[in-house]
C-alpha positions as CSV (number, residue, x, y, z in Angstrom):
1,M,141.1,56.3,-58.0
2,K,139.3,53.5,-59.7
3,F,137.2,54.4,-62.9
4,R,134.2,53.3,-60.7
5,E,135.0,55.3,-57.7
6,A,135.7,58.6,-60.2
7,V,132.2,58.5,-61.6
8,R,131.0,58.4,-57.8
9,D,133.0,61.2,-56.6
10,A,131.8,63.4,-59.5
11,T,128.4,62.3,-58.8
12,I,128.4,63.2,-54.7
13,Q,130.3,66.5,-55.3
14,A,128.2,67.8,-58.2
15,M,124.7,66.7,-55.8
16,D,126.6,68.8,-52.9
17,N,127.5,71.7,-55.3
18,D,124.0,72.0,-56.8
19,P,120.5,71.4,-55.3
20,T,118.8,71.0,-58.4
21,V,120.9,67.8,-59.5
22,F,119.2,64.5,-59.0
23,L,119.4,61.1,-59.7
24,I,116.7,58.5,-61.2
25,G,116.5,55.4,-62.6
26,V,115.8,52.0,-62.1
27,G,117.5,49.8,-59.5
28,I,119.9,52.8,-58.6
29,I,118.8,52.2,-54.9
30,D,120.2,48.4,-55.0
31,P,123.2,48.0,-52.8
32,R,125.3,47.4,-55.1
33,A,124.7,51.0,-56.4
34,V,125.4,50.6,-59.8
35,W,128.9,48.7,-59.4
36,G,129.8,51.2,-56.6
37,T,129.4,54.3,-59.3
38,L,126.3,55.4,-56.2
39,S,127.6,54.4,-53.2
40,G,126.9,56.9,-50.2
41,A,124.5,58.9,-52.4
42,L,121.0,57.6,-51.1
43,E,122.3,57.8,-47.4
44,K,123.7,61.0,-48.2
45,F,121.1,62.9,-50.1
46,G,118.0,60.6,-49.3
47,P,114.9,59.3,-51.7
48,D,114.5,62.6,-53.0
49,R,117.4,63.2,-54.6
50,V,118.1,59.9,-55.3
51,V,114.7,58.6,-56.9
52,E,114.2,54.8,-57.8
53,G,112.1,55.3,-61.2
54,P,109.3,52.8,-62.6
55,L,110.2,50.1,-65.1
56,S,109.4,52.5,-68.1
57,E,112.4,54.1,-69.7
58,N,110.9,56.4,-72.2
59,A,108.6,57.7,-69.0
60,L,111.9,58.1,-66.7
61,T,113.1,60.2,-69.8
62,G,110.0,62.3,-70.1
63,I,110.2,63.1,-66.4
64,C,113.5,64.0,-67.1
65,V,112.8,66.3,-69.4
66,G,110.0,68.1,-67.9
67,A,112.0,68.5,-64.5
68,A,115.3,69.6,-66.8
69,T,112.8,72.5,-68.2
70,F,111.8,73.5,-64.8
71,G,115.3,74.3,-63.6
72,M,116.5,71.0,-62.2
73,R,119.8,69.0,-63.2
74,P,118.4,65.3,-63.4
75,V,120.7,62.6,-64.4
76,L,119.0,59.3,-65.6
77,V,120.9,55.9,-64.9
78,H,120.7,53.3,-67.1
79,H,122.7,50.2,-66.7
80,R,122.9,49.4,-70.4
81,I,123.2,51.8,-73.0
82,D,120.9,49.3,-74.6
83,F,117.8,50.3,-72.8
84,V,118.2,53.5,-74.2
85,M,116.9,52.5,-77.1
86,L,113.3,52.7,-75.6
87,T,113.7,56.7,-75.0
88,M,114.4,57.9,-78.4
89,D,111.0,59.8,-78.8
90,Q,111.8,61.8,-75.5
91,L,115.7,62.1,-76.0
92,V,115.5,62.7,-80.0
93,N,112.1,64.4,-80.3
94,H,111.6,66.5,-77.7
95,A,115.3,67.0,-75.4
96,A,117.4,67.1,-78.4
97,K,114.9,69.2,-80.2
98,W,113.6,72.0,-77.4
99,P,116.4,74.2,-77.1
100,A,116.2,74.9,-80.8
101,M,112.2,75.2,-81.3
102,F,112.0,77.9,-78.9
103,G,114.8,80.0,-80.0
104,R,117.4,78.6,-77.4
105,Q,115.0,80.2,-74.7
106,Q,114.7,76.8,-73.1
107,T,117.5,74.7,-71.9
108,V,117.5,70.9,-71.3
109,P,120.2,70.0,-68.9
110,L,120.0,66.6,-68.9
111,V,122.4,63.6,-68.4
112,V,122.0,60.2,-69.4
113,R,124.5,57.5,-67.9
114,A,124.5,54.5,-70.5
115,V,126.6,52.0,-69.2
116,V,127.8,49.7,-72.1
117,G,128.5,46.1,-71.3
118,R,131.1,43.5,-72.1
119,G,131.7,40.7,-70.9
120,W,130.9,36.6,-70.9
121,G,127.2,36.0,-71.1
122,N,126.2,39.2,-71.4
123,G,124.9,38.5,-75.2
124,P,124.0,40.5,-78.2
125,Q,121.0,42.5,-76.3
126,H,123.0,43.9,-73.0
127,T,126.5,44.4,-74.7
128,Q,126.1,47.3,-77.5
129,S,127.2,50.4,-77.7
130,H,125.3,53.0,-80.2
131,H,127.4,55.7,-79.4
132,A,127.4,56.4,-83.1
133,V,123.7,56.7,-82.9
134,F,123.5,59.2,-80.4
135,S,126.6,61.4,-82.2
136,H,124.2,61.6,-85.5
137,I,121.6,63.6,-83.6
138,P,121.7,67.9,-83.8
139,G,121.2,69.1,-80.0
140,L,122.4,65.7,-78.3
141,K,125.8,66.1,-77.1
142,A,127.8,62.5,-76.6
143,V,131.1,62.0,-74.2
144,V,133.5,58.6,-73.9
145,P,135.7,58.4,-71.2
146,S,138.6,56.3,-71.4
147,N,139.8,56.8,-67.9
148,P,139.4,57.8,-64.3
149,R,140.1,61.3,-64.6
150,D,138.2,61.8,-67.6
151,A,135.3,60.1,-66.1
152,K,134.8,62.6,-63.2
153,G,135.7,65.3,-65.3
154,L,133.4,64.5,-68.2
155,L,130.6,63.9,-65.7
156,I,130.9,66.9,-63.8
157,A,131.3,68.9,-67.5
158,A,128.2,67.4,-68.7
159,I,125.9,67.9,-65.3
160,E,126.7,71.4,-65.7
161,D,125.8,71.0,-69.5
162,D,122.3,73.5,-70.4
163,E,122.0,70.9,-73.3
164,P,121.3,67.2,-72.9
165,V,124.4,65.0,-72.9
166,I,124.4,60.8,-73.2
167,Y,127.8,60.0,-71.0
168,I,128.4,56.8,-72.1
169,E,130.8,54.8,-69.5
170,H,131.8,51.0,-70.4
171,R,131.5,48.2,-68.0
172,W,135.0,47.0,-69.1
173,L,136.6,50.4,-67.4
174,H,135.4,50.2,-64.0
175,E,138.2,48.5,-62.4
176,D,141.1,50.3,-64.1
177,N,143.1,53.0,-61.8
178,A,144.8,56.4,-62.4
179,E,145.6,59.3,-60.4
180,V,142.3,61.8,-60.1
181,P,142.3,65.3,-58.4
182,A,140.0,65.2,-55.0
183,E,138.9,68.4,-55.6
184,Y,136.0,69.3,-58.1
185,F,136.8,69.8,-61.9
186,S,135.7,69.5,-65.6
187,T,136.8,68.2,-68.4
188,P,135.9,70.6,-71.2
189,I,133.5,68.7,-73.9
190,G,134.5,69.2,-77.5
191,R,138.1,68.4,-76.8
192,A,140.1,65.4,-77.7
193,A,143.6,64.6,-75.9
194,V,146.7,63.4,-77.4
195,V,147.7,61.2,-75.0
196,R,150.9,59.8,-76.8
197,H,152.8,61.8,-79.1
198,G,154.3,60.0,-82.2
199,R,155.5,60.7,-85.7
200,D,154.9,57.7,-88.1
201,V,151.1,57.3,-87.2
202,T,147.8,58.5,-85.8
203,V,145.6,56.2,-84.1
204,V,142.5,58.0,-83.0
205,A,140.8,55.7,-80.6
206,V,136.9,55.7,-78.5
207,G,136.6,54.6,-75.2
208,P,138.5,51.0,-74.1
209,M,140.4,51.2,-77.5
210,V,142.7,54.2,-76.0
211,S,144.1,51.7,-74.0
212,E,144.4,49.4,-76.7
213,S,145.9,51.8,-78.5
214,L,148.6,52.6,-76.0
215,K,149.3,49.1,-75.6
216,A,149.9,49.0,-79.4
217,A,152.1,52.0,-79.6
218,Q,154.6,50.2,-76.9
219,A,154.5,47.4,-79.0
220,L,155.0,49.4,-82.0
221,E,158.3,51.4,-80.3
222,Q,160.1,48.3,-79.9
223,A,159.5,47.4,-83.7
224,G,160.8,51.1,-84.3
225,L,157.5,53.0,-85.2
226,S,156.4,55.6,-83.5
227,A,152.5,56.1,-83.1
228,E,150.4,59.2,-82.1
229,V,147.3,58.0,-79.8
230,I,144.1,60.6,-79.6
231,D,141.8,59.9,-77.2
232,V,139.0,61.5,-78.8
233,R,136.5,61.9,-75.6
234,T,133.8,63.6,-76.8
235,L,131.8,62.4,-80.2
236,R,129.7,65.0,-80.2
237,P,131.1,67.9,-80.6
238,L,134.0,65.9,-82.6
239,D,137.9,67.9,-82.1
240,S,138.4,67.5,-85.5
241,E,140.9,70.3,-85.3
242,T,143.2,68.0,-82.8
243,I,142.9,64.8,-85.3
244,L,143.5,66.8,-88.6
245,A,146.7,68.6,-86.8
246,S,148.1,65.2,-86.1
247,V,147.3,63.6,-89.0
248,G,149.1,66.3,-90.7
249,K,152.1,65.8,-89.0
250,T,152.3,61.9,-89.4
251,G,150.2,60.9,-92.7
252,R,148.8,58.2,-91.7
253,L,145.7,57.0,-90.0
254,V,144.2,54.3,-87.6
255,V,141.0,54.6,-86.1
256,A,140.1,52.4,-83.2
257,D,136.8,52.1,-82.6
258,S,134.8,49.8,-79.8
259,D,131.6,49.4,-82.1
260,W,130.9,48.4,-85.4
261,S,131.9,50.1,-88.9
262,P,129.0,50.9,-91.0
263,C,128.1,54.4,-90.8
264,G,130.1,54.5,-87.3
265,I,132.4,57.2,-85.5
266,A,135.5,55.6,-87.3
267,G,134.2,56.1,-90.8
268,E,133.3,59.7,-89.5
269,V,136.8,60.6,-88.6
270,I,138.0,59.3,-92.0
271,A,135.6,61.1,-93.6
272,R,136.3,64.2,-91.7
273,V,140.4,64.0,-92.5
274,A,139.6,63.0,-96.5
275,E,137.6,66.3,-97.1
276,T,140.1,68.2,-95.1
277,A,143.7,67.1,-95.2
278,F,143.7,64.4,-98.0
279,D,146.9,65.8,-99.7
280,A,148.4,65.0,-96.2
281,L,147.6,61.2,-96.3
282,K,150.4,58.7,-97.0
283,A,148.3,55.9,-97.1
284,R,144.9,55.0,-97.0
285,P,143.5,55.2,-93.5
286,V,142.2,52.1,-91.9
287,R,139.3,51.2,-89.2
288,V,139.8,48.8,-86.4
289,T,136.1,47.9,-85.0
290,W,133.7,45.2,-83.8
291,P,133.2,42.4,-86.4
292,D,129.6,43.5,-88.2
293,T,127.9,41.0,-86.2
294,P,125.5,40.9,-83.2
295,V,128.0,40.1,-80.1
296,P,128.2,36.4,-79.3
297,S,127.3,35.2,-75.4
298,S,129.8,32.6,-75.4
299,E,132.7,33.2,-73.3
300,T,135.0,31.2,-75.6
301,I,133.4,33.7,-78.7
302,E,133.2,36.6,-77.0
303,A,137.2,36.4,-76.5
304,Q,137.4,36.4,-80.3
305,F,134.9,39.2,-81.1
306,Y,136.6,42.0,-79.6
307,P,139.3,43.6,-81.1
308,G,142.4,45.2,-79.4
309,A,145.9,46.0,-78.9
310,R,146.6,43.3,-81.5
311,E,144.3,44.6,-84.5
312,I,145.7,48.0,-83.7
313,Q,149.0,46.9,-83.7
314,V,148.8,44.9,-87.3
315,A,146.5,48.0,-88.7
316,A,149.3,50.4,-88.0
317,T,152.0,48.6,-89.2
318,R,149.9,47.9,-92.6
319,V,149.3,51.5,-93.2
320,C,153.3,52.3,-92.3
321,E,154.4,49.6,-95.1
322,S,156.2,47.9,-92.2
323,R,157.2,44.4,-90.9
324,A,156.8,45.6,-87.2
325,D,153.3,43.3,-87.0
326,K,156.0,40.2,-86.4
327,G,156.0,40.2,-82.3
328,V,152.7,41.0,-82.1
329,V,150.9,41.7,-78.8
330,S,148.8,39.3,-77.1
331,S,144.9,39.7,-76.8
332,T,144.2,41.8,-73.8
333,V,140.5,40.9,-73.1
334,K,139.3,41.0,-69.6
335,H,137.2,38.4,-68.1
336,F,134.1,38.9,-65.7
337,E,132.9,36.6,-62.8
338,G,129.3,36.7,-65.1
339,P,126.9,38.5,-66.9
340,F,126.6,41.6,-64.4
């Protein structure tokens, strides 16, 4: 099942399972159905549960917060996470705060599906990730699935959660294929996954950097280095325990994040390791992140912007003080047929 099909599967099953779940967003009744992630939803559930909203992201979020406080479970769909920045007052000052403000007597079961754009032509205003921003806010949860199975399991878990969850999906992953159970299931929020075991270096990866880390690990193995790869899956709450256990074993850390470095998730992971397991480190941790500049629009420049398996492999060899970077893997940047 493809990643986008897994998102659709989770959505349809959750709506079948719970009549309080409904979809709302701009452009969600378009025949393209948000890249196929909502195919069949309108036909099956009708316009009362697949709601085409006004072009006002902040107002849409306010509608969802209100609906959530009255027992509904809205799933607010944004074609780009960049648009979520227009909703910060409703998300940060209301949805995230109300459970605490009302002594946990009020729940806000809201899911915000936010797609990260990538590929030539999207430009600096449609390609940002912003997951570090939402991970900073108490009261919000943030999940970033990296594969089709977790795309389904984490979306179902987010819909079932009684607190607001930012579900961050990368457009770059929509065509990825993997085995996904047909039945209704959830992936626990707050639990990372060790997707490859190793002994020499720990690579902690976020979202699309997980598949890149696995490619780098394969290349490292051929050079005699064993990399353990951790898919964080959830950014808030972050599973420090799994990361610390791995670093305690390997003594070396590389963090691969699909975002900028300053004040980011990569720095947060390194800080937690330094605060808790500094004595276990045999080398200085390394971050593999975006260049500190807006994302370019040009296909040629954009192809050089995103780090991937090559950069992860080079970083891992550096912390291992090895020469395993002699046969580095080639660039694995994917291409799209235009900005959308």
